[in-house]
N, C-alpha and C positions, 0 to 999 in steps of 0.2 A: 806529942812526938816532935822532935827537933829535926829539921831537914836542912839539906845543903843542895841547892840547885846549881848546876855547872854547865857551861857551854864554852865553845872555842870560836872566836871570831877572827876574821882575816885582817881587820884593821883596828888601830887604836881609836879612830874616830867613831866607829860603830860600838866598840866596847865602852867608850866614854858616854855615848848616847844612851846605851842601855843603863849604865850606872846612874846617869842623871834622871832618867825616867823612873828608875827604882826609888831613888831618893824622893822624887816628886810624889810617888805613891805612898811615901811614909816609911820606907825602909831606912833604918839607921845607916849612916855612912860606915859605921864600924862593922856592920854586917855584910858589907859589899866588898869583895876582893877582886881587884883588877890586876892581873899579873901578865906582863910587867905593867907597872903603873905610870909609864911614860910613853911618848909616841915615837921613840927611836927604835923600838923593837929590840930584840936580842939577837936572834939569828946565830949562825954558826961562827961568825967572826967576833962575837962578844968575848969579853975577857973571862977568865976562869972565875973571878970573883962575881961577875954578873950571873954566870950560870949557877954558881953555888947559891947566891941569894935567891934566885927564882926557883931553884930546886927545893930549897928550904921552905919557901913560901907555899909551894904545892904540898910538900910534906905536912906543913902545919894545918892543912885542910883535913887531914886524917881520913883520906879516901883509900879505898882498896889499892894495893900496889899496882895491879894490872891497869887500873884506870889512871892512877897517878903517872905511870910510865907514858901513857898517851898524852897527858897534859904537858909533861916535861918535854917530850919530843916535839910537840906542837910549838911550844914557846921557843925551843931551840931552832925551829923552822921559821920563826918570825911571826907567829900568831899570838893572840891574846886570849887569856882565860878569864872569864867572869864567873865568880862563884858567890852565891848569896846564902846566908844563914837565915832561916825563917821557920815559923811554926806552921802546922797544918792549915790553919785558918787563912793563910796568905798564899799558899803554894800555887793555886791556879792562876791568880792575878800575876804573880811573879813570872810564871812560865809564859803567860800571854805577852808580857813585856819583852821577855828574852827571845821569843819566837817571831818577832816582827819580821815581815818579808824583807825589809831593807837590811836586816841584821846579818844576813848571809852567814849564818853559823855553819860550821863544818858538820858533816855527817860523822858522828862519833864512832859508829861501827866501822866505817871505811877507814877512819883514822886509826882505830885499834889494829886493823889488818895491816895498814901501811907501816905502823911503828911496832909491830909485835916483836921484832928482834932488837929493838932499842933496849939498851941496858938501863934498868931502873936505877936511879942514883939515890942512894941513901942520904939522909940529912948530913950536913957537914959535921954536926956533933952527934956521933953515932951512939953516945951514951944516953941520948934521949929515948924515953920509952913512951908508948902511947897508952893512955888509960883506955881499957876496952870499951868504956861507956862513950868515949869520943870517937872511936873508929866507926866511920860511916859504912853502911851496907847499902848496896844499890837497891833501889826500890822500883821494881818493874811497873808498878801501878802508875808511877809518875815519870817514867823514863821513856824517851822516844829517840828518833834518829838524830835530832839536833841538840838535845840536852839530856842531862842525867840528873836524877834526884837520888839523894842518899839519906837514909834515916839513921838516927842515933838516939840514945836514951838521954844524953846530956848535951846542952848547948855548947858550941864553941865560944871562946872568949872573943870580945870585940877586938878588931885589929887596931 
């Protein structure tokens, strides 16, 4: 089974620390997505092209729309999303790295509630379709308050 583990962090420094530790654990950098990928944040004052680029990056993770809305709104709010593609054999170690106390990940259930009225933004190229094998489905066995795991039958491509 292919998995995608995703969390929202308050600062780029913490998101970058998580990325570095995942790479040190042997996770390919192409399987780690930090959105946005710089320390300037996005926030509400970002340009339309910034918002489009990061909305497209979230869309490319092929997550359920309700969850993607939470990630999009969090980025717009100045937060950072870290998402990791991995197989079942590494999921617990990846979650341990992403759950570190200093990581200060947001509570995703609270974020869902906070952003439930946020309009999900479709990808900028609305002709793109998602292969059903790539669409992630939330996996309750590996999901908790500060991170979510999604399962899919096919792996995502490296970024």
